[in-house]
C-alpha positions as CSV (number, residue, x, y, z in Angstrom):
1,M,-3.3,15.5,10.6
2,S,-3.4,12.3,8.5
3,D,-2.3,8.9,9.6
4,L,0.6,9.0,7.0
5,E,1.8,12.3,8.5
6,L,1.6,10.9,12.0
7,S,3.6,7.9,10.9
8,N,6.2,10.1,9.2
9,R,6.6,12.2,12.4
10,A,6.9,9.0,14.4
11,V,9.6,7.4,12.4
12,S,11.6,10.6,12.1
13,G,11.7,11.0,15.9
14,R,9.9,14.4,16.0
15,S,7.6,14.9,19.0
16,L,3.9,14.2,18.8
17,P,1.2,15.6,21.0
18,R,0.4,12.8,23.4
19,P,-3.3,12.0,23.8
20,P,-4.8,12.6,27.2
21,R,-4.4,9.6,29.5
22,I,-8.2,9.3,29.9
23,G,-8.5,9.1,26.1
24,T,-6.0,6.3,26.0
25,L,-7.8,4.4,28.7
26,V,-11.1,4.8,26.9
27,A,-9.5,3.6,23.7
28,L,-8.1,0.5,25.5
29,A,-11.6,-0.2,27.0
30,F,-13.1,-0.1,23.5
31,V,-10.4,-2.3,22.1
32,A,-11.3,-4.8,24.9
33,W,-14.9,-4.7,23.7
34,L,-13.8,-5.3,20.1
35,V,-11.7,-8.3,21.2
36,V,-14.6,-9.8,23.0
37,A,-17.0,-9.1,20.2
38,T,-14.6,-10.7,17.7
39,F,-13.8,-13.9,19.6
40,W,-16.8,-14.4,21.9
41,P,-19.7,-12.5,20.3
42,A,-22.3,-14.5,22.2
43,V,-21.1,-12.9,25.5
44,L,-22.3,-9.5,24.2
45,Q,-25.2,-10.3,22.0
46,T,-28.7,-10.0,23.4
47,Y,-30.5,-11.9,20.5
48,D,-29.7,-14.2,17.7
49,P,-28.3,-11.8,15.0
50,D,-30.0,-13.8,12.2
51,A,-33.4,-14.4,14.0
52,I,-36.2,-12.8,11.9
53,A,-39.2,-11.3,13.7
54,P,-41.4,-9.5,11.2
55,R,-43.7,-8.1,13.9
56,D,-40.8,-6.3,15.4
57,A,-39.6,-4.7,12.2
58,F,-38.3,-1.2,12.3
59,A,-38.6,-1.0,16.1
60,P,-36.6,2.1,17.3
61,P,-33.9,1.8,20.0
62,S,-35.3,0.8,23.3
63,S,-34.5,-1.2,26.4
64,A,-35.6,-4.3,24.5
65,H,-33.5,-3.6,21.4
66,W,-30.6,-1.2,22.3
67,F,-29.9,-0.3,18.6
68,G,-33.4,-1.0,17.3
69,T,-34.4,-3.6,14.7
70,D,-34.1,-3.8,10.9
71,E,-36.6,-4.4,8.2
72,S,-36.7,-8.1,9.1
73,G,-37.0,-7.5,12.8
74,R,-33.4,-8.6,13.5
75,D,-31.7,-7.0,16.5
76,V,-29.3,-4.4,15.1
77,Y,-27.0,-4.4,18.2
78,S,-26.5,-8.1,18.0
79,R,-25.7,-7.8,14.3
80,V,-23.3,-5.0,15.0
81,V,-21.5,-7.3,17.4
82,E,-21.6,-10.1,14.9
83,G,-20.1,-7.9,12.2
84,T,-17.1,-6.9,14.4
85,A,-15.1,-10.0,13.5
86,A,-15.7,-9.6,9.7
87,S,-14.9,-5.9,9.7
88,L,-11.8,-6.2,11.9
89,L,-10.6,-9.3,10.0
90,I,-10.7,-7.3,6.7
91,G,-8.9,-4.4,8.4
92,V,-6.2,-6.4,10.0
93,S,-5.6,-8.6,7.0
94,A,-5.5,-5.6,4.6
95,T,-3.0,-3.9,6.9
96,A,-0.8,-7.0,7.1
97,I,-0.8,-7.3,3.3
98,G,0.0,-3.6,2.9
99,L,2.8,-3.8,5.5
100,A,4.3,-6.9,4.0
101,L,4.4,-5.5,0.5
102,G,5.6,-2.2,1.8
103,L,8.4,-3.9,3.7
104,V,9.5,-5.7,0.5
105,L,9.4,-2.5,-1.6
106,G,10.9,-0.3,1.1
107,G,13.6,-2.9,1.8
108,L,14.6,-3.1,-1.8
109,A,14.7,0.7,-2.1
110,G,16.5,1.3,1.2
111,L,19.1,-1.5,1.0
112,G,19.3,-2.5,-2.6
113,G,21.5,0.3,-4.0
114,R,20.8,3.3,-6.2
115,A,19.4,1.3,-9.2
116,L,16.7,-0.5,-7.2
117,D,16.0,2.6,-5.2
118,F,15.3,4.5,-8.5
119,V,13.1,1.7,-9.9
120,V,11.1,1.3,-6.7
121,G,10.8,5.0,-6.4
122,R,9.3,5.4,-9.8
123,V,6.9,2.5,-9.2
124,N,5.8,4.2,-6.0
125,E,5.2,7.5,-7.8
126,V,3.0,5.8,-10.3
127,L,1.0,4.1,-7.5
128,F,0.7,7.4,-5.6
129,A,-0.8,9.1,-8.7
130,F,-3.9,7.1,-8.0
131,P,-6.0,7.8,-4.9
132,G,-5.9,4.8,-2.6
133,I,-9.6,4.1,-2.9
134,L,-9.5,4.5,-6.7
135,L,-6.7,2.0,-6.9
136,A,-8.7,-0.4,-4.8
137,L,-11.7,0.0,-7.1
138,L,-9.5,-0.7,-10.1
139,I,-8.3,-3.9,-8.5
140,I,-11.8,-5.0,-7.7
141,V,-12.9,-4.3,-11.3
142,L,-10.2,-6.6,-12.5
143,W,-10.7,-9.4,-10.0
144,G,-14.4,-9.2,-9.1
145,P,-16.2,-8.1,-5.9
146,G,-16.1,-9.9,-2.6
147,P,-14.6,-9.7,0.9
148,V,-11.4,-11.4,-0.1
149,T,-10.9,-9.2,-3.1
150,A,-11.7,-6.1,-1.0
151,T,-9.1,-7.2,1.6
152,I,-6.4,-7.6,-1.1
153,A,-7.4,-4.4,-2.9
154,V,-7.2,-2.3,0.3
155,G,-3.9,-4.0,1.2
156,L,-2.3,-3.3,-2.1
157,S,-3.5,0.3,-2.2
158,T,-1.9,1.1,1.2
159,A,1.4,-0.6,0.3
160,P,3.0,2.5,-1.4
161,G,2.7,4.6,1.7
162,Y,4.2,2.0,3.9
163,A,7.0,1.4,1.4
164,R,7.9,5.1,1.4
165,I,8.0,5.3,5.2
166,I,10.0,2.1,5.5
167,R,12.5,3.1,2.8
168,G,13.1,6.5,4.5
169,E,13.6,4.9,7.9
170,L,16.1,2.3,6.5
171,V,18.1,5.1,4.8
172,R,18.1,7.1,8.0
173,V,19.3,4.2,10.2
174,R,21.8,3.0,7.6
175,T,23.6,6.3,7.6
176,S,23.4,6.8,11.4
177,S,26.5,7.2,13.6
178,Y,26.1,4.0,15.5
179,V,25.9,2.0,12.3
180,E,29.0,3.7,11.0
181,A,30.7,2.9,14.3
182,A,29.8,-0.8,14.0
183,R,31.3,-0.9,10.6
184,V,34.5,0.8,11.8
185,L,34.8,-1.8,14.5
186,G,34.9,-4.4,11.8
187,H,31.4,-5.9,12.1
188,G,30.4,-7.6,8.9
189,Q,27.5,-6.4,6.7
190,A,25.2,-9.2,7.7
191,R,25.8,-8.6,11.4
192,V,25.3,-4.8,11.0
193,L,22.1,-5.4,9.1
194,V,20.6,-7.9,11.6
195,R,21.8,-6.4,14.8
196,H,21.6,-2.7,14.1
197,I,19.8,-1.6,11.0
198,L,16.7,-3.9,10.9
199,P,15.8,-3.7,14.7
200,N,16.0,0.1,14.7
201,A,14.4,0.7,11.3
202,L,11.5,-1.7,11.7
203,A,10.5,-0.7,15.3
204,P,8.0,1.9,14.0
205,L,6.0,-0.9,12.2
206,V,3.9,-1.3,15.3
207,V,2.8,2.3,15.1
208,L,2.2,2.0,11.3
209,A,0.1,-1.1,11.9
210,T,-2.0,0.5,14.6
211,L,-2.7,3.6,12.5
212,G,-3.3,1.5,9.4
213,I,-6.0,-0.8,10.8
214,G,-8.5,2.1,11.2
215,Q,-7.8,3.3,7.7
216,A,-8.2,-0.2,6.3
217,V,-11.5,-0.7,8.2
218,V,-12.9,2.6,6.7
219,W,-11.8,1.7,3.1
220,A,-13.2,-1.9,3.4
221,S,-16.5,-0.6,4.8
222,A,-16.7,1.9,1.9
223,L,-16.2,-0.9,-0.6
224,S,-18.9,-3.0,1.1
225,Y,-21.2,0.0,1.1
226,L,-20.7,0.3,-2.7
227,G,-21.6,-3.4,-3.0
228,L,-18.0,-4.4,-3.8
229,G,-17.1,-6.1,-0.6
230,A,-19.2,-8.1,1.8
231,Q,-22.8,-8.5,0.5
232,P,-26.1,-8.2,2.5
233,P,-27.4,-9.9,4.5
234,A,-23.9,-10.3,5.9
235,A,-23.4,-8.7,9.3
236,E,-20.5,-6.5,8.2
237,W,-20.6,-2.8,9.1
238,G,-20.2,-1.5,5.6
239,A,-22.8,-4.0,4.3
240,M,-25.2,-3.0,7.1
241,L,-24.7,0.7,6.1
242,S,-25.6,-0.2,2.5
243,A,-28.7,-2.2,3.5
244,G,-30.0,0.6,5.8
245,R,-29.4,3.6,3.5
246,I,-32.8,3.3,1.8
247,Y,-34.5,3.6,5.2
248,I,-32.4,6.5,6.5
249,T,-35.4,8.9,6.7
250,T,-37.6,6.4,8.5
251,A,-35.2,4.2,10.4
252,W,-32.0,6.2,11.1
253,W,-30.6,3.7,13.5
254,L,-30.0,1.2,10.7
255,T,-27.1,3.4,9.4
256,V,-26.2,5.4,12.5
257,F,-25.0,2.6,14.7
258,P,-22.9,0.6,12.1
259,G,-21.4,4.0,11.0
260,L,-20.7,4.9,14.7
261,M,-18.8,1.6,15.1
262,I,-16.6,2.4,12.1
263,V,-15.9,5.9,13.4
264,L,-15.2,4.7,17.0
265,T,-12.8,2.0,15.6
266,T,-10.9,4.6,13.6
267,I,-10.7,7.0,16.5
268,T,-9.5,4.3,18.8
269,T,-6.7,3.1,16.5
270,T,-5.7,6.7,15.9
271,V,-5.5,7.4,19.7
272,L,-3.5,4.3,20.3
273,G,-1.2,5.0,17.4
274,R,-0.5,8.5,18.6
275,T,0.2,7.2,22.1
276,L,2.7,4.6,20.7
277,A,4.2,7.2,18.3
278,A,4.7,9.7,21.2
279,R,6.4,7.1,23.3
280,D,8.6,6.1,20.3
281,G,9.5,9.7,19.7
282,A,10.3,10.3,23.4
283,R,12.7,7.3,23.3
284,R,14.5,8.8,20.3
């Protein structure tokens, strides 16, 4: 089941399979590791991530170098820790951009009347005609490669999905019985909007953000792997994958461990997103 499908089920109030409690606890533990790696990387690093030691080049994983070393003798584990901040910053920033734009478009469609709803709907359909990663590549072609461009590109490419979900939730809440009751009681449009529609319609944004971060990290890493995001020798997971791909048959650890971090981050955000979505659905 895709993240978009999970989000749709969450905002519609349908029940979701709740992840096992142990899975949630493991996900929270990994999130704690990510937080420490992002803000206090020196606590987790065993070596200077940029220290070059040619004699130790291509050392396999061992007690001395947990994730092995690269072609310059740099410790891969320390570089993976160093790259956490860059990878998560891109993922979180791209998600924030996508949600902000989706909120604007979804709000215009859900609250602006039939004309705006029609216009925004047609714009969304055009954007949905392009696969997300293809739209991101098109934006990078126009603006040039780099981590900032990659962040903006991923954010813009995810906005249509968020806009559709937010628009649907606004329409659902706007036509609900408790909103109609508030209007019958004489509450003004502004009060109904602020006190009833927006709080209930925007509550699922936390779930959307949690699910979106993992997707954004994957897309940003894919762009870096293609040489369109962060560039080697930057310690960013996608860039590390790109730098290690030519040695995959002789030094597998150069690609396995950065790739494993991307996978674990995506799984973790999905597990937490499902947990939040299940709780949100239970409240409804």
